[in-house]
Backbone of each chain as ProteinMPNN parsed JSONL, in Angstrom:
{"seq_chain_A": "MPTYQAQIYVTLRPSVLDPAGTAVQSGLHHMGFDGVEQVRIGKYIQVTLTAEDEATARQQLDQMCDQLLTNPVIENYRFDLTVKATADTAA", "coords_chain_A": {"N_chain_A": [[72.4, 86.7, 112.761], [72.123, 89.922, 111.397], [72.361, 90.169, 107.513], [74.403, 92.007, 105.468], [74.922, 94.193, 102.768], [77.253, 95.305, 101.102], [78.235, 97.96, 99.017], [81.346, 98.967, 97.493], [83.434, 101.648, 96.542], [86.081, 102.271, 94.83], [88.458, 104.637, 94.195], [91.147, 106.135, 92.325], [93.299, 108.694, 94.064], [92.881, 112.167, 93.412], [95.308, 113.394, 92.741], [96.836, 111.252, 91.56], [98.1, 109.972, 88.803], [96.308, 108.162, 85.966], [97.166, 106.125, 84.184], [95.717, 103.994, 82.881], [93.079, 104.936, 82.465], [93.636, 107.217, 80.891], [94.386, 105.899, 78.544], [91.91, 104.63, 77.973], [90.367, 106.941, 77.303], [91.764, 108.02, 75.167], [91.095, 105.775, 73.067], [88.549, 105.783, 73.155], [88.461, 108.534, 71.829], [89.566, 108.065, 69.417], [87.571, 106.304, 68.411], [85.647, 108.165, 68.055], [84.17, 109.381, 69.68], [84.322, 112.351, 70.626], [83.79, 114.001, 72.532], [84.494, 113.231, 75.129], [86.127, 114.234, 78.069], [87.572, 113.436, 80.44], [88.674, 110.249, 81.856], [88.624, 108.15, 84.378], [89.627, 105.207, 86.185], [88.307, 103.058, 88.445], [87.638, 100.722, 90.985], [84.821, 98.664, 91.787], [83.345, 97.17, 94.406], [81.824, 94.416, 95.616], [80.442, 93.298, 98.816], [79.227, 90.999, 100.579], [78.227, 90.734, 103.879], [78.048, 88.973, 107.072], [76.927, 90.556, 110.201], [76.858, 91.682, 113.756], [75.653, 94.081, 114.112], [74.759, 97.318, 112.203], [76.754, 99.055, 112.821], [78.947, 97.819, 113.535], [79.227, 96.403, 111.141], [79.879, 98.562, 109.459], [82.44, 99.112, 110.663], [83.956, 97.015, 110.342], [84.342, 96.957, 107.51], [85.667, 99.41, 107.136], [88.032, 98.294, 108.031], [88.729, 96.401, 106.508], [88.805, 97.604, 104.252], [91.117, 99.48, 104.617], [93.007, 97.625, 105.045], [93.344, 95.821, 103.244], [91.738, 95.821, 100.76], [91.952, 98.436, 99.323], [94.568, 100.749, 98.635], [95.925, 102.785, 100.675], [97.771, 104.947, 100.097], [97.577, 105.843, 97.486], [94.729, 105.411, 96.753], [91.209, 106.548, 97.391], [88.288, 105.547, 99.07], [84.799, 104.733, 99.342], [81.575, 103.393, 100.743], [78.382, 102.211, 100.418], [75.88, 100.872, 102.406], [73.612, 98.282, 102.823], [70.702, 96.57, 104.233], [70.545, 93.179, 103.996], [69.295, 90.99, 105.027], [67.397, 90.106, 107.716], [68.311, 88.947, 111.159], [66.032, 87.385, 111.69], [64.644, 87.018, 109.213], [66.176, 85.602, 107.96], [66.572, 83.218, 109.177]], "CA_chain_A": [[73.329, 87.996, 112.662], [71.697, 90.405, 110.005], [73.427, 90.004, 106.664], [74.573, 93.381, 105.013], [75.318, 94.277, 101.46], [78.099, 96.581, 100.872], [78.974, 98.616, 97.712], [82.444, 99.699, 97.996], [83.821, 102.388, 95.488], [87.657, 102.697, 95.041], [89.089, 105.612, 93.309], [92.524, 106.566, 92.561], [93.255, 110.096, 94.549], [93.079, 112.932, 92.278], [96.476, 113.554, 92.179], [97.467, 110.319, 91.077], [97.933, 109.667, 87.44], [95.747, 107.005, 85.688], [97.18, 105.657, 82.694], [94.795, 102.97, 81.851], [92.149, 105.721, 82.288], [94.201, 107.947, 79.598], [94.573, 104.985, 77.39], [90.675, 104.551, 77.269], [90.263, 108.066, 76.923], [92.352, 107.859, 73.852], [90.57, 104.836, 72.511], [87.135, 106.614, 72.825], [88.505, 109.464, 70.702], [89.696, 107.138, 68.084], [86.124, 105.728, 68.031], [84.671, 109.121, 67.39], [83.643, 110.094, 70.951], [85.319, 113.484, 70.692], [83.178, 114.968, 73.623], [85.026, 112.884, 76.395], [87.145, 114.979, 78.475], [88.663, 112.71, 81.288], [88.301, 109.286, 82.044], [89.146, 107.631, 85.55], [89.306, 103.992, 86.065], [88.359, 102.649, 89.728], [86.985, 99.524, 91.441], [83.639, 98.519, 92.44], [83.451, 95.947, 95.106], [80.594, 93.954, 96.308], [80.963, 92.435, 99.709], [78.191, 90.306, 101.341], [78.682, 90.059, 105.257], [77.169, 88.912, 108.263], [77.739, 91.478, 111.629], [76.09, 91.855, 114.818], [74.9, 95.411, 113.942], [75.216, 98.236, 111.432], [78.204, 99.946, 113.213], [80.084, 96.774, 113.294], [79.657, 96.018, 109.859], [80.916, 99.625, 108.744], [83.64, 99.122, 111.317], [84.887, 95.885, 109.576], [84.294, 97.333, 106.221], [86.605, 100.075, 107.208], [89.266, 97.936, 108.215], [89.08, 95.68, 105.188], [89.528, 98.655, 103.044], [92.592, 99.97, 104.882], [94.32, 96.664, 104.949], [93.624, 94.827, 101.954], [90.717, 96.083, 99.424], [92.577, 99.669, 98.813], [96.049, 101.083, 98.672], [95.37, 103.933, 100.959], [98.68, 105.643, 99.73], [96.889, 106.343, 96.256], [93.421, 105.474, 96.813], [90.284, 106.8, 98.486], [87.317, 104.707, 99.139], [83.711, 104.943, 100.22], [80.862, 102.607, 100.774], [77.059, 102.21, 100.871], [75.386, 99.501, 103.105], [72.297, 98.033, 103.045], [70.434, 95.284, 104.931], [70.196, 92.07, 103.072], [68.393, 90.174, 105.345], [67.856, 90.405, 109.379], [68.32, 87.386, 111.491], [64.71, 86.831, 111.563], [64.119, 86.476, 107.764], [67.516, 84.509, 107.309], [66.406, 82.026, 109.798]], "C_chain_A": [[72.571, 88.382, 111.492], [72.861, 90.31, 108.893], [73.229, 91.551, 105.769], [75.154, 92.969, 103.595], [75.891, 95.281, 101.19], [78.489, 96.712, 99.297], [80.068, 99.516, 97.879], [83.002, 100.406, 96.563], [85.164, 102.915, 95.631], [88.064, 103.401, 93.982], [90.485, 105.921, 93.6], [92.517, 108.148, 93.078], [93.534, 111.034, 93.507], [94.364, 113.422, 91.947], [97.291, 112.717, 91.618], [97.279, 110.073, 89.645], [97.153, 108.421, 87.109], [96.097, 106.818, 84.216], [96.549, 104.746, 81.982], [93.312, 103.854, 81.574], [92.38, 106.689, 80.89], [93.97, 107.019, 78.37], [92.934, 104.745, 76.918], [90.092, 105.711, 76.857], [90.498, 108.309, 75.186], [91.6, 107.088, 72.713], [89.231, 105.54, 72.032], [87.324, 107.744, 71.849], [88.682, 108.912, 69.367], [88.427, 106.832, 67.661], [85.093, 106.779, 67.377], [83.973, 109.88, 68.465], [84.571, 111.266, 71.215], [84.866, 114.245, 72.141], [83.698, 114.274, 75.159], [86.342, 113.594, 76.797], [88.071, 114.455, 79.383], [87.841, 111.349, 81.625], [89.249, 108.585, 83.205], [88.673, 106.087, 85.985], [89.254, 103.479, 87.579], [87.851, 101.061, 89.948], [85.639, 99.533, 92.248], [83.587, 97.336, 93.041], [82.291, 95.67, 95.678], [81.02, 93.165, 97.418], [79.727, 92.084, 100.511], [78.91, 89.91, 102.721], [77.657, 89.943, 106.215], [77.815, 89.854, 109.432], [76.361, 91.656, 112.708], [75.036, 93.185, 114.463], [75.45, 96.038, 112.78], [76.788, 98.869, 111.695], [79.094, 98.849, 113.244], [80.32, 96.67, 111.97], [80.216, 97.099, 109.163], [82.325, 99.345, 109.446], [84.534, 98.154, 110.476], [85.134, 96.162, 108.093], [85.494, 98.207, 106.01], [88.03, 99.564, 107.417], [89.776, 96.996, 107.128], [89.514, 96.685, 104.189], [90.938, 98.981, 103.464], [93.388, 98.775, 104.88], [94.35, 95.81, 103.87], [92.876, 95.477, 100.627], [91.307, 97.554, 98.728], [93.942, 99.871, 99.284], [95.933, 102.66, 99.342], [96.624, 104.985, 100.729], [98.019, 106.66, 98.525], [95.42, 106.155, 95.831], [92.401, 105.826, 97.753], [89.228, 105.779, 98.011], [85.862, 105.228, 99.809], [82.836, 103.926, 99.885], [79.38, 102.855, 101.098], [76.804, 100.848, 101.391], [73.901, 99.509, 103.43], [71.913, 96.752, 103.646], [70.091, 94.451, 103.957], [69.07, 91.423, 103.479], [68.605, 90.298, 106.812], [67.889, 88.944, 109.679], [67.06, 86.447, 111.612], [64.223, 86.235, 110.141], [64.988, 85.477, 107.445], [67.407, 83.255, 108.197], [65.39, 81.051, 109.101]], "O_chain_A": [[72.295, 87.552, 110.626], [74.054, 90.355, 109.195], [72.146, 92.071, 105.499], [75.667, 91.897, 103.277], [75.226, 96.299, 100.993], [78.922, 95.824, 98.561], [79.91, 100.656, 98.316], [82.994, 99.725, 95.537], [85.432, 103.842, 96.395], [88.062, 102.891, 92.862], [90.985, 105.983, 94.724], [91.718, 108.883, 92.499], [94.411, 110.748, 92.692], [94.521, 113.888, 90.818], [98.368, 113.101, 91.163], [96.102, 109.963, 89.301], [97.27, 107.518, 87.937], [95.457, 107.259, 83.262], [96.666, 104.587, 80.767], [92.542, 103.542, 80.665], [91.521, 106.866, 80.026], [93.418, 107.41, 77.341], [92.65, 104.674, 75.722], [89.23, 105.586, 75.988], [89.706, 108.641, 74.304], [91.46, 107.587, 71.597], [88.911, 105.795, 70.871], [86.416, 107.954, 71.045], [88.041, 109.253, 68.373], [88.141, 107.096, 66.493], [84.164, 106.577, 66.596], [83.285, 110.872, 68.225], [85.526, 111.135, 71.98], [85.64, 115.004, 72.725], [83.31, 114.772, 76.216], [87.376, 113.596, 76.131], [89.249, 114.809, 79.324], [86.611, 111.315, 81.665], [90.46, 108.461, 83.018], [87.479, 105.813, 86.105], [90.388, 103.479, 88.057], [87.727, 100.317, 88.975], [85.422, 100.287, 93.196], [83.766, 96.345, 92.333], [81.67, 96.566, 96.251], [81.906, 92.338, 97.204], [79.213, 93.011, 101.136], [79.831, 89.101, 102.831], [76.62, 90.605, 106.247], [79.035, 89.912, 109.591], [75.171, 91.732, 112.403], [73.811, 93.147, 114.579], [76.457, 95.558, 112.259], [77.69, 99.06, 110.879], [80.228, 99.145, 112.869], [81.462, 96.81, 111.534], [81.019, 96.83, 108.269], [83.325, 99.367, 108.729], [85.634, 98.463, 110.018], [86.073, 95.619, 107.512], [86.27, 98.025, 105.072], [89.031, 100.197, 107.083], [90.967, 96.821, 106.871], [90.472, 96.546, 103.427], [91.872, 98.761, 102.693], [94.591, 98.957, 104.688], [95.332, 95.118, 103.604], [93.484, 95.589, 99.562], [91.052, 97.719, 97.535], [94.413, 99.233, 100.226], [95.86, 103.634, 98.594], [96.401, 106.053, 101.298], [97.956, 107.888, 98.586], [94.95, 106.621, 94.793], [92.576, 105.483, 98.922], [89.215, 105.259, 96.895], [85.863, 106.059, 100.717], [83.067, 103.381, 98.806], [79.111, 103.656, 101.993], [77.359, 99.84, 100.953], [73.206, 100.331, 104.027], [72.73, 95.831, 103.605], [69.37, 94.855, 103.044], [68.076, 91.217, 102.782], [69.726, 90.548, 107.253], [67.64, 88.002, 108.927], [67.019, 85.217, 111.63], [63.563, 85.206, 109.998], [64.651, 84.538, 106.723], [68.134, 82.294, 107.947], [65.167, 79.941, 109.585]]}, "seq_chain_B": "MPTYQAQIYVTLRPSVLDPAGTAVQSGLHHMGFDGVEQVRIGKYIQVTLTAEDEATARQQLDQMCDQLLTNPVIENYRFDLTVKATADTAA", "coords_chain_B": {"N_chain_B": [[78.115, 123.504, 74.82], [76.605, 121.477, 77.406], [78.48, 120.032, 80.197], [78.829, 116.657, 81.307], [78.704, 114.362, 83.901], [79.581, 110.904, 84.489], [79.023, 108.146, 86.196], [80.127, 104.788, 86.009], [79.143, 101.692, 86.537], [80.389, 98.55, 86.275], [79.874, 95.075, 86.519], [80.574, 91.706, 86.82], [78.49, 89.305, 85.333], [75.996, 87.524, 87.152], [76.303, 84.806, 86.855], [78.762, 84.156, 86.178], [82.059, 83.225, 87.2], [84.347, 84.706, 89.53], [87.319, 84.638, 89.979], [89.158, 86.353, 91.035], [87.554, 87.709, 93.274], [86.906, 85.486, 94.778], [89.412, 84.994, 95.729], [90.054, 87.426, 97.209], [87.921, 87.063, 99.122], [88.954, 85.016, 100.522], [91.397, 85.758, 101.35], [90.25, 87.627, 103.232], [89.24, 86.141, 105.191], [91.301, 84.933, 106.308], [92.232, 87.145, 107.463], [90.634, 86.939, 109.589], [87.971, 87.899, 109.146], [85.365, 86.873, 109.474], [82.661, 86.76, 108.836], [82.283, 87.376, 106.182], [80.621, 86.537, 103.251], [80.507, 86.647, 100.465], [82.426, 88.249, 97.815], [82.419, 90.151, 95.085], [84.108, 91.456, 92.587], [84.191, 94.4, 90.51], [84.23, 97.131, 88.093], [84.522, 100.623, 88.477], [83.965, 103.226, 86.723], [84.658, 106.63, 86.125], [83.511, 108.993, 83.719], [83.842, 112.087, 82.234], [82.102, 114.0, 80.063], [81.185, 116.04, 77.165], [78.041, 116.838, 75.886], [75.368, 117.431, 73.571], [72.897, 116.869, 74.797], [71.179, 115.56, 77.656], [69.916, 113.118, 76.627], [71.298, 112.63, 74.309], [73.881, 112.334, 75.766], [73.57, 109.994, 77.259], [72.829, 108.209, 75.352], [75.571, 108.215, 73.901], [77.249, 107.212, 76.127], [76.012, 104.402, 76.337], [76.82, 103.504, 73.963], [79.775, 103.519, 74.295], [80.022, 101.782, 76.432], [79.183, 99.323, 75.427], [80.861, 98.842, 73.293], [83.508, 99.501, 73.931], [84.356, 99.661, 76.902], [82.896, 97.706, 78.398], [82.863, 93.908, 78.455], [80.114, 92.705, 76.986], [79.459, 90.094, 76.851], [80.346, 88.742, 79.459], [79.893, 90.747, 81.343], [77.824, 93.037, 83.099], [76.507, 96.452, 83.027], [75.762, 99.618, 84.477], [74.744, 103.128, 84.649], [74.944, 106.293, 86.281], [74.141, 109.57, 85.658], [75.163, 112.945, 85.976], [74.725, 116.678, 85.769], [77.624, 118.508, 85.209], [78.29, 120.849, 84.393], [76.723, 123.662, 82.867], [76.12, 124.995, 79.515], [76.289, 127.734, 79.848], [77.466, 127.976, 82.432], [79.823, 127.235, 81.961], [81.121, 128.836, 80.027]], "CA_chain_B": [[77.501, 122.084, 75.046], [76.917, 121.04, 78.811], [79.097, 118.753, 80.604], [78.19, 115.711, 82.234], [79.877, 113.619, 84.775], [78.995, 109.681, 84.458], [79.559, 107.018, 86.907], [79.741, 103.746, 85.315], [79.3, 100.5, 87.5], [80.806, 97.168, 85.599], [79.744, 93.904, 87.04], [80.481, 90.236, 86.188], [77.176, 88.779, 85.255], [75.893, 86.662, 88.175], [76.488, 83.241, 86.192], [80.318, 84.193, 85.789], [82.905, 82.992, 88.009], [85.099, 85.557, 89.865], [88.333, 84.135, 90.753], [89.754, 87.484, 92.016], [86.793, 87.968, 94.266], [87.1, 84.465, 95.816], [90.648, 85.182, 96.307], [89.866, 88.475, 98.082], [87.16, 86.609, 100.255], [89.631, 84.07, 101.176], [92.246, 86.44, 102.247], [89.48, 88.241, 104.412], [88.966, 85.13, 106.202], [92.705, 84.607, 106.813], [92.661, 88.22, 108.296], [89.506, 87.164, 110.666], [86.594, 88.484, 108.894], [84.77, 85.471, 109.241], [81.479, 87.261, 108.512], [82.163, 87.603, 104.727], [80.199, 85.625, 102.474], [80.636, 86.858, 99.005], [82.99, 89.079, 97.195], [82.482, 90.131, 93.738], [84.777, 92.75, 92.189], [83.785, 95.152, 89.305], [85.038, 98.363, 87.511], [83.873, 101.808, 88.585], [84.429, 104.25, 85.556], [84.089, 107.9, 85.876], [83.819, 109.468, 82.588], [83.507, 113.498, 81.985], [81.836, 114.304, 78.651], [80.184, 117.137, 76.782], [77.099, 116.667, 74.876], [74.244, 118.382, 73.448], [71.673, 117.12, 76.005], [71.208, 114.52, 78.296], [69.765, 111.885, 75.933], [72.7, 112.152, 73.834], [75.163, 111.575, 76.577], [73.127, 108.66, 77.621], [73.153, 107.215, 74.059], [77.018, 107.717, 73.709], [77.685, 106.431, 77.061], [75.604, 103.214, 75.93], [77.723, 102.958, 72.973], [80.921, 103.386, 74.801], [80.105, 100.615, 77.244], [79.116, 98.313, 74.732], [81.922, 98.797, 72.271], [84.954, 99.423, 74.345], [84.437, 99.788, 78.452], [82.633, 96.364, 79.09], [82.724, 93.022, 77.595], [78.701, 92.201, 77.217], [79.291, 88.619, 77.087], [80.14, 88.347, 80.819], [79.673, 91.843, 82.21], [76.755, 94.047, 83.018], [76.731, 97.742, 83.281], [74.781, 100.667, 84.793], [75.446, 104.354, 85.055], [74.218, 107.358, 86.624], [74.587, 110.839, 84.945], [74.778, 114.303, 86.504], [75.349, 117.657, 84.967], [78.527, 118.858, 85.773], [78.52, 122.528, 83.992], [75.897, 123.918, 81.665], [77.222, 125.676, 78.639], [76.35, 129.01, 80.348], [78.309, 128.184, 83.437], [81.298, 126.655, 81.377], [81.74, 129.609, 79.065]], "C_chain_B": [[77.872, 121.927, 76.683], [77.747, 119.894, 79.108], [78.789, 118.105, 81.628], [79.351, 114.725, 82.93], [79.092, 112.26, 84.888], [79.767, 108.742, 85.453], [79.277, 105.736, 86.544], [80.018, 102.508, 86.283], [79.423, 99.136, 86.62], [80.775, 96.294, 86.687], [80.044, 92.714, 86.317], [79.041, 90.085, 86.257], [77.062, 87.633, 86.408], [76.299, 85.114, 87.972], [77.859, 83.116, 86.15], [81.117, 84.046, 87.152], [83.799, 84.181, 88.324], [86.167, 85.067, 90.847], [89.032, 85.014, 91.669], [89.222, 87.896, 93.173], [86.89, 86.931, 95.088], [88.622, 84.624, 96.234], [90.815, 86.165, 97.341], [89.116, 87.918, 99.516], [88.177, 85.618, 101.051], [90.799, 84.649, 102.106], [91.616, 87.372, 103.543], [89.224, 87.404, 105.448], [90.178, 84.804, 106.86], [92.894, 85.723, 107.782], [91.654, 88.243, 109.615], [88.128, 87.762, 110.534], [85.918, 87.499, 108.504], [83.284, 85.719, 108.964], [81.257, 87.4, 107.014], [81.599, 86.526, 103.997], [80.392, 85.476, 101.128], [81.407, 88.021, 98.755], [83.073, 89.168, 95.636], [83.07, 91.652, 93.302], [84.465, 93.21, 90.768], [84.351, 96.267, 89.133], [84.057, 99.413, 87.907], [84.736, 103.091, 87.638], [83.927, 105.432, 85.658], [84.473, 108.529, 84.398], [83.065, 111.117, 82.623], [83.395, 113.665, 80.474], [81.052, 115.621, 78.5], [79.374, 116.64, 75.932], [76.185, 117.344, 74.704], [73.28, 118.618, 74.161], [71.947, 115.691, 76.552], [71.129, 113.161, 77.736], [70.748, 111.701, 75.161], [73.876, 111.79, 74.541], [74.782, 110.516, 76.887], [73.515, 107.477, 76.416], [74.753, 107.078, 73.844], [77.445, 106.901, 74.759], [77.27, 104.799, 76.788], [76.5, 102.576, 74.982], [79.129, 102.63, 73.48], [81.001, 102.099, 75.767], [80.062, 99.286, 76.489], [80.311, 97.968, 73.541], [83.35, 98.631, 72.85], [84.884, 99.313, 76.07], [83.839, 98.458, 79.003], [82.756, 95.243, 78.184], [81.111, 92.319, 77.907], [78.471, 90.956, 77.427], [79.306, 88.177, 78.661], [80.057, 89.613, 81.785], [78.285, 92.519, 82.032], [77.174, 95.6, 83.436], [75.35, 98.349, 83.608], [75.489, 102.0, 84.869], [74.485, 105.357, 85.409], [75.043, 108.7, 86.042], [74.043, 112.108, 85.783], [75.377, 115.404, 85.651], [76.265, 118.383, 85.695], [78.629, 120.522, 85.52], [77.452, 122.719, 82.845], [76.879, 124.54, 80.707], [77.377, 127.175, 79.037], [77.542, 129.128, 81.435], [79.969, 127.955, 82.944], [81.957, 127.748, 80.692], [82.355, 130.795, 79.949]], "O_chain_B": [[78.976, 122.143, 77.182], [77.753, 118.891, 78.394], [78.503, 118.608, 82.714], [80.495, 114.461, 82.56], [77.957, 112.35, 85.357], [80.994, 108.641, 85.456], [78.106, 105.404, 86.727], [81.143, 102.395, 86.771], [78.337, 98.669, 86.277], [81.439, 96.513, 87.7], [79.751, 92.708, 85.122], [78.388, 90.656, 87.131], [78.014, 86.868, 86.559], [76.57, 84.366, 88.911], [78.29, 81.964, 86.083], [80.798, 84.733, 88.122], [84.098, 84.804, 87.305], [86.079, 85.041, 92.074], [89.444, 84.685, 92.781], [89.917, 88.369, 94.073], [86.979, 87.245, 96.275], [88.85, 84.219, 97.373], [91.567, 85.943, 98.29], [89.496, 88.177, 100.658], [88.066, 85.549, 102.275], [91.112, 84.234, 103.222], [92.243, 87.737, 104.537], [88.99, 87.854, 106.57], [90.101, 84.381, 108.013], [93.553, 85.529, 108.803], [91.681, 89.12, 110.479], [87.346, 88.051, 111.439], [85.814, 87.191, 107.317], [82.634, 84.679, 108.856], [80.105, 87.534, 106.599], [82.182, 85.452, 104.148], [80.451, 84.368, 100.595], [81.118, 88.965, 99.491], [83.724, 88.347, 94.991], [82.573, 92.732, 93.624], [84.49, 92.366, 89.871], [85.109, 96.592, 90.046], [82.856, 99.205, 87.731], [85.805, 103.65, 87.881], [82.744, 105.547, 85.336], [85.638, 108.535, 84.001], [81.902, 111.282, 82.992], [84.355, 113.516, 79.718], [80.43, 116.185, 79.4], [79.884, 115.913, 75.08], [75.912, 118.077, 75.654], [72.73, 119.695, 74.389], [72.713, 114.862, 76.061], [71.861, 112.226, 78.062], [71.243, 110.574, 75.194], [74.758, 111.072, 74.071], [75.701, 109.698, 76.869], [74.14, 106.418, 76.461], [75.227, 105.962, 73.632], [78.022, 105.857, 74.451], [78.137, 103.953, 77.007], [76.902, 101.416, 75.072], [79.654, 101.568, 73.143], [82.049, 101.456, 75.819], [80.743, 98.312, 76.81], [80.486, 96.849, 73.057], [84.194, 97.85, 72.41], [85.785, 98.547, 76.41], [84.283, 98.083, 80.088], [82.763, 95.567, 76.997], [80.911, 91.562, 78.857], [77.491, 90.566, 78.063], [78.46, 87.403, 79.107], [80.163, 89.423, 82.997], [77.705, 92.538, 80.947], [78.155, 95.809, 84.15], [74.238, 97.942, 83.274], [76.693, 102.044, 85.121], [73.344, 105.35, 84.948], [76.268, 108.822, 85.996], [72.886, 112.286, 86.165], [76.346, 115.196, 84.921], [75.908, 118.913, 86.748], [79.008, 121.303, 86.393], [77.393, 121.885, 81.942], [78.09, 124.642, 80.901], [78.358, 127.828, 78.681], [78.38, 130.03, 81.438], [80.993, 128.405, 83.459], [83.187, 127.777, 80.662], [82.995, 131.698, 79.411]]}, "name": "protein", "num_of_chains": 2, "seq": "MPTYQAQIYVTLRPSVLDPAGTAVQSGLHHMGFDGVEQVRIGKYIQVTLTAEDEATARQQLDQMCDQLLTNPVIENYRFDLTVKATADTAAMPTYQAQIYVTLRPSVLDPAGTAVQSGLHHMGFDGVEQVRIGKYIQVTLTAEDEATARQQLDQMCDQLLTNPVIENYRFDLTVKATADTAA"}
């Protein structure tokens, strides 16, 4: 089965406050970076997985995100998927 | 001054263990996602900033990453930069 590399970007929904981001923004201002207007902190998750085909991989990643990797109430996610190795090259 | 939107991707260096990623991988296996081979968890930081030009924005972002946003001993980073609004459209 081919191996896929997924890059998952998890962000807080725009309506949700981000205290950590606000703290970082404040810290950057104190350090002299006065041009910083907003900081939002999310997660960047890299998943390597094998699946029968790309559609299956995408379906599984959606399930992983909904069930474990994100909190759908307060977070959004999107992911990029690339083929890392086909069954032939991996054999 | 134009406004820039930066997307910063912070990842653990490949040689650094990622216990959180390992725990998530184990959780995914328990949920039946047997095809998952590796999980690495990083940060995805969105920074909105104003700067005189793109070169200045990139220089400031490098400084922010080195001094506050990442731990250079154990983490790598890269960022994408897009123009959000020019001085004209922002005025």
